[in-house]
C-alpha positions as CSV (number, residue, x, y, z in Angstrom):
1,X,13.9,16.8,32.3
2,X,15.3,13.5,33.6
3,X,11.8,12.5,34.8
4,X,10.3,13.6,31.4
5,X,12.9,11.6,29.5
6,X,12.2,8.6,31.7
7,X,8.5,8.8,31.1
8,X,9.1,9.2,27.4
9,X,11.3,6.2,27.3
10,X,8.8,4.1,29.4
11,X,5.8,5.1,27.2
12,X,7.6,4.4,23.9
13,X,9.0,1.1,25.2
14,X,5.5,0.0,26.4
15,X,4.0,0.9,23.0
16,X,6.6,-0.8,20.9
17,X,7.4,-3.7,23.2
18,X,11.2,-3.2,23.3
19,X,13.9,-0.8,24.3
20,X,15.4,-1.1,20.8
21,X,12.2,0.0,19.1
22,X,11.7,2.8,21.6
23,X,15.3,3.9,21.0
24,X,14.7,4.3,17.3
25,X,11.7,6.4,17.9
26,X,13.4,8.6,20.4
27,X,16.8,8.9,18.6
28,X,18.6,7.3,21.6
29,X,20.5,4.1,22.2
30,X,18.7,1.1,23.7
31,X,21.1,1.3,26.7
32,X,20.1,4.9,27.2
33,X,16.4,4.0,27.1
34,X,16.9,1.2,29.6
35,X,18.7,3.5,32.0
36,X,16.0,6.1,31.7
37,X,13.4,3.5,32.5
38,X,15.4,2.2,35.4
39,X,15.9,5.7,36.9
40,X,12.1,6.3,36.6
41,X,11.4,3.0,38.4
42,X,13.7,4.0,41.2
43,X,12.1,7.4,41.4
44,X,8.6,5.9,41.6
45,X,9.6,3.0,43.8
46,X,7.8,0.4,41.6
47,X,8.8,-2.0,38.8
48,X,7.1,-1.0,35.6
49,X,8.3,-3.8,33.4
50,X,8.9,-7.5,33.8
51,X,12.1,-8.0,31.6
52,X,13.0,-11.2,29.8
53,X,15.5,-11.9,27.1
54,X,12.7,-12.0,24.6
55,X,10.3,-9.2,25.5
56,X,9.1,-6.5,27.9
57,X,5.8,-7.1,29.7
58,X,4.1,-4.4,31.8
59,X,3.6,-5.1,35.5
60,X,0.2,-4.2,37.0
61,X,1.7,-0.9,38.2
62,X,3.2,-0.3,34.8
63,X,-0.2,-0.7,33.1
64,X,-1.8,1.7,35.5
65,X,1.0,4.3,35.1
66,X,0.9,4.0,31.3
67,X,-2.9,4.7,31.2
68,X,-2.4,7.9,33.2
69,X,0.6,9.3,31.4
70,X,0.3,8.1,27.8
71,X,-1.8,10.9,26.4
72,X,-0.4,13.6,28.7
73,X,3.2,13.0,27.5
74,X,2.5,13.9,23.9
75,X,0.4,16.9,25.0
76,X,3.1,18.1,27.3
77,X,5.8,17.7,24.7
78,X,3.6,19.5,22.2
79,X,3.0,22.4,24.6
80,X,6.8,22.7,25.3
81,X,7.5,22.7,21.6
82,X,4.9,25.4,20.9
83,X,6.2,27.5,23.8
84,X,9.7,27.4,22.3
85,X,8.1,28.2,18.9
86,X,6.6,31.5,20.2
87,X,10.1,33.0,19.9
88,X,12.0,30.7,17.6
89,X,9.2,29.6,15.2
90,X,8.5,25.9,14.4
91,X,11.7,23.8,14.8
92,X,12.9,20.3,15.1
93,X,12.8,17.1,13.1
94,X,9.6,16.4,11.2
95,X,9.2,12.6,11.0
96,X,6.8,11.5,8.3
97,X,5.9,8.1,6.9
98,X,4.4,7.9,3.5
99,X,3.9,5.5,0.6
100,X,6.5,5.1,-2.1
101,X,4.9,6.3,-5.3
102,X,2.3,8.7,-3.9
103,X,4.9,10.2,-1.5
104,X,7.6,10.6,-4.1
105,X,5.4,12.0,-6.9
106,X,3.0,14.2,-5.0
107,X,4.2,14.9,-1.5
108,X,7.9,15.4,-2.0
109,X,7.3,18.4,-4.3
110,X,5.4,20.1,-1.5
111,X,8.4,19.8,0.9
112,X,10.6,22.6,-0.6
113,X,8.1,25.3,0.0
114,X,7.5,24.2,3.6
115,X,11.2,24.0,4.5
116,X,11.8,27.4,2.9
117,X,9.1,28.9,5.0
118,X,10.3,27.2,8.2
119,X,14.1,26.9,8.0
120,X,14.5,25.5,11.6
121,X,12.6,22.4,10.6
122,X,14.4,19.4,9.2
123,X,12.7,16.5,7.4
124,X,13.2,12.8,8.3
125,X,10.9,10.8,6.0
126,X,10.4,7.1,5.5
127,X,8.9,5.8,2.3
128,X,7.1,2.5,2.7
129,X,3.8,1.1,1.4
130,X,3.3,-0.6,4.8
131,X,1.2,1.3,7.3
132,X,3.1,2.3,10.4
133,X,2.2,2.5,14.0
134,X,2.3,6.3,14.2
135,X,2.6,6.5,18.0
136,X,4.8,3.5,18.8
137,X,7.2,4.3,16.0
138,X,7.5,7.9,16.8
139,X,6.2,9.6,13.7
140,X,4.7,13.1,13.7
141,X,2.6,12.4,10.6
142,X,1.8,9.5,8.4
143,X,0.2,9.7,4.9
144,X,-1.6,6.8,3.3
145,X,-4.7,4.7,3.2
146,X,-6.0,1.7,5.0
147,X,-4.5,2.5,8.4
148,X,-6.1,1.1,11.5
149,X,-7.3,4.1,13.4
150,X,-5.9,3.3,16.8
151,X,-6.7,5.2,20.0
152,X,-4.8,8.5,20.1
153,X,-4.7,8.9,16.3
154,X,-7.0,11.0,14.0
155,X,-7.3,10.9,10.2
156,X,-7.9,13.8,7.8
157,X,-9.0,12.6,4.3
158,X,-7.2,14.5,1.5
159,X,-7.9,12.6,-1.8
160,X,-10.0,9.6,-2.9
161,X,-8.4,6.2,-3.1
162,X,-10.1,5.0,-6.3
163,X,-8.7,1.9,-8.1
164,X,-9.1,1.4,-11.8
165,X,-8.4,-1.4,-14.3
166,X,-5.7,-0.7,-16.8
167,X,-3.9,-2.6,-19.6
168,X,-1.8,-1.9,-22.7
169,X,-3.6,-1.2,-25.9
170,X,-2.1,-4.4,-27.4
171,X,-3.4,-6.6,-24.6
172,X,-6.9,-5.0,-24.8
173,X,-7.0,-5.9,-28.6
174,X,-6.2,-9.5,-27.9
175,X,-8.9,-12.0,-26.9
176,X,-12.5,-11.2,-26.4
177,X,-13.9,-7.7,-26.1
178,X,-14.2,-6.5,-22.5
179,X,-17.5,-4.5,-22.4
180,X,-18.9,-5.6,-19.0
181,X,-17.4,-6.9,-15.7
182,X,-18.2,-10.5,-16.5
183,X,-15.9,-10.3,-19.5
184,X,-12.9,-10.1,-17.1
185,X,-13.4,-13.8,-16.3
186,X,-10.4,-15.8,-17.6
187,X,-8.2,-12.8,-18.4
188,X,-4.8,-12.5,-16.8
189,X,-4.8,-10.2,-13.8
190,X,-2.1,-8.2,-12.1
191,X,-3.2,-7.7,-8.5
192,X,-1.7,-6.0,-5.5
193,X,-1.2,-7.7,-2.2
194,X,-2.4,-5.8,0.9
195,X,0.5,-4.3,2.8
196,X,-1.6,-4.6,6.0
197,X,-2.6,-8.2,5.8
198,X,-0.4,-9.7,3.0
199,X,-3.5,-11.0,1.3
200,X,-5.3,-10.1,-1.9
201,X,-8.6,-8.5,-1.2
202,X,-11.8,-9.4,-3.1
203,X,-12.4,-6.0,-4.6
204,X,-15.9,-5.0,-5.9
205,X,-16.3,-2.8,-8.9
206,X,-19.1,-0.1,-8.9
207,X,-20.3,2.3,-11.6
208,X,-21.8,5.8,-11.4
209,X,-25.3,4.4,-10.9
210,X,-24.5,2.1,-7.9
211,X,-24.4,-1.2,-9.7
212,X,-21.7,-3.6,-8.4
213,X,-19.8,-6.6,-9.7
214,X,-16.8,-8.6,-8.5
215,X,-13.3,-8.3,-10.0
216,X,-13.1,-11.7,-11.6
217,X,-9.6,-11.6,-13.1
218,X,-7.4,-14.6,-12.9
219,X,-4.6,-14.1,-10.3
220,X,-1.8,-14.5,-12.7
221,X,0.6,-12.0,-11.2
222,X,0.7,-10.6,-7.6
223,X,2.8,-7.7,-6.6
224,X,3.1,-5.5,-3.5
225,X,3.8,-2.4,-5.4
226,X,1.4,-0.5,-7.8
227,X,4.2,1.0,-9.9
228,X,5.5,-2.5,-10.7
229,X,1.9,-3.6,-11.6
230,X,1.6,-0.7,-14.0
231,X,4.9,-1.5,-15.6
232,X,3.9,-5.2,-16.1
233,X,0.6,-4.1,-17.6
234,X,2.3,-1.6,-19.9
235,X,4.4,-4.5,-21.4
236,X,1.2,-6.5,-22.0
237,X,1.3,-9.0,-19.2
238,X,-2.3,-8.5,-18.1
239,X,-4.9,-6.2,-16.6
240,X,-3.8,-4.4,-13.5
241,X,-6.1,-3.1,-10.7
242,X,-4.2,-0.1,-9.3
243,X,-4.9,3.3,-7.6
244,X,-5.6,6.2,-9.9
245,X,-2.6,8.1,-8.7
246,X,-0.3,5.3,-9.7
247,X,-1.9,4.8,-13.2
248,X,-2.3,8.4,-14.1
249,X,1.1,9.1,-15.5
250,X,1.1,5.9,-17.6
251,X,-2.3,6.8,-19.0
252,X,-1.2,10.3,-19.8
253,X,1.7,9.1,-21.9
254,X,-0.3,6.5,-23.7
255,X,1.4,3.4,-22.1
256,X,-1.8,2.2,-20.5
257,X,-5.5,2.5,-21.2
258,X,-8.6,2.1,-19.0
259,X,-10.4,-1.2,-19.1
260,X,-14.1,-0.7,-18.2
261,X,-13.8,3.1,-17.8
262,X,-17.4,3.3,-16.4
263,X,-16.4,1.1,-13.5
264,X,-14.0,1.6,-10.5
265,X,-13.2,0.3,-7.0
266,X,-13.8,2.7,-4.2
267,X,-10.9,2.2,-1.8
268,X,-11.9,5.0,0.6
269,X,-9.4,7.8,1.0
270,X,-5.7,8.7,1.3
271,X,-5.5,10.5,4.6
272,X,-3.1,12.4,6.8
273,X,-2.8,10.6,10.2
274,X,-1.5,12.5,13.3
275,X,-1.7,12.3,17.1
276,X,-5.0,13.3,18.6
277,X,-3.9,16.0,21.0
278,X,-5.0,19.5,21.5
279,X,-1.6,21.1,21.3
280,X,0.2,19.6,18.3
281,X,3.7,20.9,17.8
282,X,3.8,23.8,15.5
283,X,6.0,21.9,13.0
284,X,3.3,19.2,12.7
285,X,0.3,21.5,12.6
286,X,1.8,23.7,10.0
287,X,2.9,20.8,7.8
288,X,-0.6,19.3,7.9
289,X,-2.1,22.7,6.9
290,X,0.6,23.0,4.1
291,X,-0.2,19.6,2.6
292,X,-4.0,20.3,2.7
293,X,-3.5,23.6,1.0
294,X,-1.2,22.2,-1.7
295,X,-3.7,19.4,-2.4
296,X,-6.4,22.1,-2.8
297,X,-4.3,24.3,-5.1
298,X,-3.3,21.3,-7.3
299,X,-7.0,20.0,-7.3
300,X,-5.7,16.5,-6.5
301,X,-9.0,15.4,-5.1
302,X,-10.6,15.8,-8.5
303,X,-7.6,14.5,-10.4
304,X,-7.5,11.3,-8.4
305,X,-11.2,10.6,-9.0
306,X,-11.8,7.6,-11.3
307,X,-14.3,9.8,-13.2
308,X,-11.8,12.6,-14.1
309,X,-11.6,13.2,-17.8
310,X,-7.9,12.6,-18.0
311,X,-8.1,9.0,-16.9
312,X,-11.4,7.9,-18.5
C-alpha cells in the first residue's frame, strides 16, 4: 500500500503541478504527499521531479513513469473499491463538482434517494460555475457544460444547454417592438461571461427552420452568474441571454417573459463527466446511473428545450 500511495501522490502531483493541490485531491497534507513521493523515488532509484520553490517539473524519467502508470492507477483503485464493494456495497466519499444553480435546483434533490439506497457513501460536493480539471482535482464526477474533454475523461450528455432571451414585461413594452433578431440592436443586454475563458462569446441565434442571426444586444451589463442575470432582467434592467434551466422558474412565476420565442442559442449539452476507465468504482457508476434515471423520470431533457411549451 505504501507503493500505491506513493504512485497516487506522484500522479496527482504531476497532474496538478504541486504537492499542495495533490494533497487537496487526496485528502492528505502537502508534507505527507512530499514524503510519499520521496519514498517512491527512493524505491525506484530515480528522481521523478525537479523541485523549485515555485513549481514541480517532471524529469525525463518522471515523464516516462507517468505515461505508464497514470491510467493504470485509476483502474487499479476502481478495481479495489469494487472488490470491497462485493461484500460491503458501494462506499466512500463521492466527490462531485457541479454548477451553482443547476446543481442546487435539479441535482441536489436527487441526492437523498441515492444516499438512502447506499448508506456507506458520503457526499462531498463543490458548487462552482467554473469547469474543473476532473482528474487533477480528484473529482469522481463533474456535471456541467463546456468542459474541455481531456484525455482520460468521457462525457455523457443528459440535457440540452439551450439559451434564450428573456426580459420583464415592462421592459418589453418600452422602446420599439422586438419582432426579429435585428430589432435587438441598441437594446440593453445582460450577458454572461464564459467561466472557461472569462470572455463574452458572440452567440448566434437560430430558429426551428435553421435560419441564423447574431445576438446584437448592447453589452450594458456583464455577469458571471445566470441567476444574477435573471434577477437584473426581472427588475427591468435589460434583456438577458441565459440557459433555459436558469430562466424557467422566473418565467413560470411571471417575472420574466421570452423575447423572440421562436429563436434560441444552441449551447450544446449539460453532461456528466467521469474518468474513462473500465472499472469505475461502484459509488461512481451507480451515481451516474441514478442521475441519468432521475433526469429521464423528470423529463428534464424536454423541459430544458427552448421549444418546450412552458417557456415559449
